[in-house]
C-alpha positions as a LaTeX table, in Angstrom:
\begin{tabular}{lrrr}
\hline
Residue & $x$ (\AA) & $y$ (\AA) & $z$ (\AA) \\
\hline
Met1 & 9.18 & $-44.67$ & 24.79 \\
Pro2 & 8.85 & $-40.89$ & 24.28 \\
Glu3 & 7.68 & $-39.37$ & 21.03 \\
Leu4 & 7.36 & $-35.92$ & 19.51 \\
Ile5 & 3.84 & $-35.02$ & 18.47 \\
Thr6 & 1.99 & $-32.05$ & 17.05 \\
Pro7 & 0.05 & $-30.23$ & 19.81 \\
Thr8 & $-3.42$ & $-31.68$ & 20.27 \\
Val9 & $-6.52$ & $-30.84$ & 22.29 \\
Asp10 & $-6.72$ & $-34.53$ & 23.22 \\
Leu11 & $-4.00$ & $-33.97$ & 25.82 \\
His12 & $-5.61$ & $-31.01$ & 27.58 \\
Ala13 & $-5.67$ & $-32.62$ & 31.04 \\
Ala14 & $-2.14$ & $-34.04$ & 30.64 \\
Trp15 & $-0.81$ & $-30.70$ & 29.42 \\
Leu16 & $-2.41$ & $-28.90$ & 32.38 \\
Glu17 & $-0.77$ & $-31.38$ & 34.75 \\
Ala18 & 2.64 & $-30.55$ & 33.26 \\
His19 & 1.84 & $-26.82$ & 33.31 \\
Asp20 & 0.87 & $-27.00$ & 36.98 \\
Glu21 & 4.07 & $-28.84$ & 37.82 \\
Trp22 & 6.11 & $-25.89$ & 36.51 \\
Gly23 & 4.20 & $-23.71$ & 38.94 \\
Pro24 & 2.97 & $-20.13$ & 38.77 \\
Gly25 & 5.23 & $-17.65$ & 37.05 \\
Ala26 & 7.64 & $-20.28$ & 35.76 \\
His27 & 8.68 & $-19.95$ & 32.13 \\
Glu28 & 7.90 & $-23.02$ & 30.03 \\
Asp29 & 10.16 & $-22.88$ & 26.99 \\
Gly30 & 9.06 & $-24.74$ & 23.90 \\
Phe31 & 5.31 & $-24.37$ & 24.30 \\
Gly32 & 4.71 & $-20.97$ & 22.69 \\
Leu33 & 2.60 & $-19.97$ & 25.66 \\
Arg34 & 1.92 & $-16.26$ & 25.97 \\
Pro35 & 0.71 & $-14.47$ & 29.11 \\
Ala36 & $-2.67$ & $-13.73$ & 27.49 \\
Asp37 & $-3.30$ & $-17.38$ & 26.52 \\
Glu38 & $-6.18$ & $-18.87$ & 28.49 \\
Val39 & $-5.52$ & $-22.60$ & 28.60 \\
Arg40 & $-7.62$ & $-23.84$ & 31.54 \\
Ser41 & $-10.94$ & $-24.00$ & 29.68 \\
Ser42 & $-11.49$ & $-26.42$ & 26.80 \\
Gly43 & $-12.30$ & $-23.54$ & 24.46 \\
Gly44 & $-9.27$ & $-21.48$ & 25.43 \\
Phe45 & $-7.00$ & $-24.51$ & 25.14 \\
Ala46 & $-8.41$ & $-25.33$ & 21.69 \\
Thr47 & $-7.82$ & $-21.74$ & 20.55 \\
Trp48 & $-4.23$ & $-21.87$ & 21.75 \\
Val49 & $-3.53$ & $-25.24$ & 20.11 \\
Ala50 & $-5.06$ & $-23.99$ & 16.83 \\
Arg51 & $-2.71$ & $-20.97$ & 16.92 \\
Leu52 & 0.31 & $-23.22$ & 17.44 \\
Ile53 & $-0.66$ & $-25.40$ & 14.49 \\
Glu54 & $-1.41$ & $-22.42$ & 12.25 \\
Gln55 & 1.89 & $-20.76$ & 13.16 \\
Ser56 & 3.76 & $-23.80$ & 11.85 \\
Asp57 & 2.26 & $-23.50$ & 8.33 \\
Pro58 & 4.67 & $-21.39$ & 6.23 \\
Thr59 & 1.92 & $-20.70$ & 3.67 \\
Lys60 & $-0.22$ & $-18.83$ & 6.21 \\
Pro61 & 0.54 & $-15.16$ & 6.81 \\
Leu62 & 1.32 & $-14.18$ & 10.39 \\
Lys63 & 0.91 & $-10.96$ & 12.33 \\
Ala64 & 3.86 & $-8.56$ & 12.15 \\
Gly65 & 6.60 & $-9.48$ & 14.60 \\
Arg66 & 5.82 & $-13.22$ & 14.54 \\
Ala67 & 7.91 & $-15.99$ & 12.99 \\
His68 & 6.61 & $-19.26$ & 11.63 \\
Cys69 & 7.34 & $-21.92$ & 14.21 \\
Thr70 & 6.95 & $-25.69$ & 14.42 \\
Tyr71 & 5.80 & $-26.84$ & 17.85 \\
Arg72 & 6.13 & $-30.37$ & 19.16 \\
Trp73 & 5.19 & $-31.87$ & 22.49 \\
Ile74 & 7.34 & $-34.50$ & 24.11 \\
Val75 & 4.96 & $-37.19$ & 25.29 \\
Glu76 & 5.16 & $-40.65$ & 26.74 \\
Gly77 & 1.93 & $-42.58$ & 26.94 \\
Asp78 & $-0.65$ & $-40.13$ & 28.23 \\
Gln79 & 1.90 & $-37.78$ & 29.86 \\
Val80 & 3.21 & $-34.49$ & 28.47 \\
Leu81 & 6.88 & $-34.35$ & 29.45 \\
Gly82 & 7.91 & $-31.15$ & 27.68 \\
Gly83 & 7.78 & $-29.03$ & 24.59 \\
Ile84 & 10.13 & $-27.89$ & 21.85 \\
Ala85 & 9.75 & $-25.17$ & 19.24 \\
Leu86 & 11.61 & $-24.58$ & 15.97 \\
Arg87 & 11.36 & $-21.03$ & 14.64 \\
His88 & 11.74 & $-21.00$ & 10.88 \\
Ala89 & 13.57 & $-17.64$ & 10.73 \\
Leu90 & 15.22 & $-15.15$ & 13.05 \\
Asp91 & 14.15 & $-11.57$ & 13.61 \\
Asp92 & 16.26 & $-9.11$ & 15.63 \\
Phe93 & 14.92 & $-10.32$ & 18.99 \\
Leu94 & 15.39 & $-14.01$ & 18.18 \\
Leu95 & 18.91 & $-13.32$ & 16.89 \\
Arg96 & 19.81 & $-11.55$ & 20.15 \\
Val97 & 17.96 & $-13.67$ & 22.68 \\
Gly98 & 15.67 & $-16.50$ & 21.59 \\
Gly99 & 17.33 & $-18.38$ & 18.76 \\
His100 & 15.74 & $-20.87$ & 16.38 \\
Ile101 & 14.96 & $-23.54$ & 18.98 \\
Gly102 & 13.56 & $-23.35$ & 22.49 \\
Tyr103 & 12.66 & $-26.29$ & 24.71 \\
Gly104 & 11.60 & $-27.18$ & 28.20 \\
Ile105 & 11.18 & $-30.39$ & 30.18 \\
Arg106 & 8.82 & $-30.58$ & 33.15 \\
Pro107 & 10.73 & $-30.88$ & 36.44 \\
Ser108 & 9.78 & $-34.52$ & 37.17 \\
Ala109 & 10.98 & $-35.67$ & 33.72 \\
Arg110 & 14.41 & $-34.01$ & 33.77 \\
Arg111 & 17.75 & $-35.83$ & 33.82 \\
Arg112 & 16.50 & $-38.53$ & 31.42 \\
Gly113 & 18.09 & $-37.17$ & 28.23 \\
Leu114 & 14.74 & $-36.04$ & 26.81 \\
Ala115 & 15.93 & $-32.54$ & 25.90 \\
Gly116 & 18.86 & $-33.87$ & 23.87 \\
Trp117 & 16.70 & $-36.50$ & 22.22 \\
Ala118 & 14.06 & $-33.92$ & 21.23 \\
Leu119 & 16.67 & $-31.39$ & 20.14 \\
Gly120 & 18.25 & $-33.94$ & 17.81 \\
Arg121 & 14.88 & $-34.58$ & 16.14 \\
Met122 & 14.16 & $-30.86$ & 15.76 \\
Leu123 & 17.55 & $-30.37$ & 14.14 \\
Asp124 & 16.41 & $-32.95$ & 11.58 \\
Glu125 & 13.25 & $-30.86$ & 11.02 \\
Ala126 & 15.43 & $-27.76$ & 10.61 \\
Arg127 & 17.35 & $-29.55$ & 7.84 \\
Thr128 & 14.04 & $-30.42$ & 6.19 \\
Leu129 & 13.12 & $-26.72$ & 6.24 \\
Gly130 & 16.37 & $-25.97$ & 4.42 \\
Leu131 & 18.20 & $-24.28$ & 7.27 \\
Asp132 & 21.97 & $-24.69$ & 7.10 \\
Arg133 & 22.61 & $-23.65$ & 10.70 \\
Val134 & 20.51 & $-22.86$ & 13.75 \\
Leu135 & 20.97 & $-20.63$ & 16.75 \\
Ile136 & 20.13 & $-22.06$ & 20.17 \\
Thr137 & 20.37 & $-19.99$ & 23.33 \\
Cys138 & 20.12 & $-20.68$ & 27.04 \\
Glu139 & 20.45 & $-18.74$ & 30.25 \\
Val140 & 24.05 & $-18.52$ & 31.42 \\
Ala141 & 23.23 & $-20.32$ & 34.68 \\
Asn142 & 21.47 & $-23.22$ & 32.91 \\
Val143 & 24.45 & $-25.57$ & 32.76 \\
Ala144 & 22.29 & $-28.61$ & 31.88 \\
Ser145 & 20.88 & $-26.86$ & 28.82 \\
Ala146 & 24.33 & $-25.67$ & 27.75 \\
Arg147 & 25.60 & $-29.26$ & 27.91 \\
Thr148 & 22.58 & $-30.49$ & 25.95 \\
Ile149 & 23.24 & $-27.96$ & 23.19 \\
Glu150 & 26.95 & $-28.77$ & 23.11 \\
Arg151 & 26.20 & $-32.53$ & 22.84 \\
Gln152 & 24.11 & $-31.76$ & 19.75 \\
Gly153 & 27.00 & $-29.92$ & 18.08 \\
Gly154 & 26.45 & $-26.42$ & 19.42 \\
Ile155 & 29.46 & $-24.13$ & 19.20 \\
Leu156 & 29.45 & $-21.22$ & 21.63 \\
Glu157 & 29.58 & $-17.92$ & 19.76 \\
Asp158 & 29.31 & $-15.62$ & 22.76 \\
Val159 & 27.62 & $-14.73$ & 26.03 \\
Arg160 & 25.46 & $-11.61$ & 25.89 \\
Asp161 & 23.59 & $-9.44$ & 28.31 \\
Thr162 & 20.09 & $-9.09$ & 26.90 \\
Glu163 & 16.77 & $-7.63$ & 27.96 \\
Leu164 & 15.96 & $-11.08$ & 29.42 \\
Gly165 & 19.28 & $-11.52$ & 31.21 \\
Ala166 & 22.62 & $-13.03$ & 30.25 \\
Val167 & 22.41 & $-15.76$ & 27.58 \\
Arg168 & 24.82 & $-18.18$ & 25.94 \\
Arg169 & 24.45 & $-18.21$ & 22.14 \\
Tyr170 & 25.32 & $-21.41$ & 20.28 \\
Trp171 & 25.28 & $-22.19$ & 16.57 \\
Val172 & 24.70 & $-25.72$ & 15.26 \\
Gln173 & 25.90 & $-26.32$ & 11.71 \\
Leu174 & 23.51 & $-28.59$ & 9.83 \\
\hline
\end{tabular}
């Protein structure tokens, strides 16, 4: 049975296995991974996980241009199957491109309904934060993600050309 958990250093090897499955250069939505993050070493991984946990605490100030964000890993047993992130507020970039929620499922765990399951739980967390609606985006060509968002109540507002390519923008009323 899958579960959503707070990122933890205890799953370093399992997380690396999922990361390697995505392959070099692939974008792993939902993990908050930046190009400068060094996650192979124990120390680098611990630093990254600490940043993710700190970024979720709304009482801690963040660097300019960063939004508070709750990160969860989708795990089953000792396997990391994916990640999902809930941004607490939208800046201009997130309003145009990224939205409140981003998620990704490792290739071998897709087509099991995990994205929809995790998205439903993060919508519950969004309600807890006091959000009354959330924006979720996906690449135009990502039909599976569009269907997942629509199944969770997403209403298509528009399709936009952005600096990261064409995206579908959906709002979910909470």
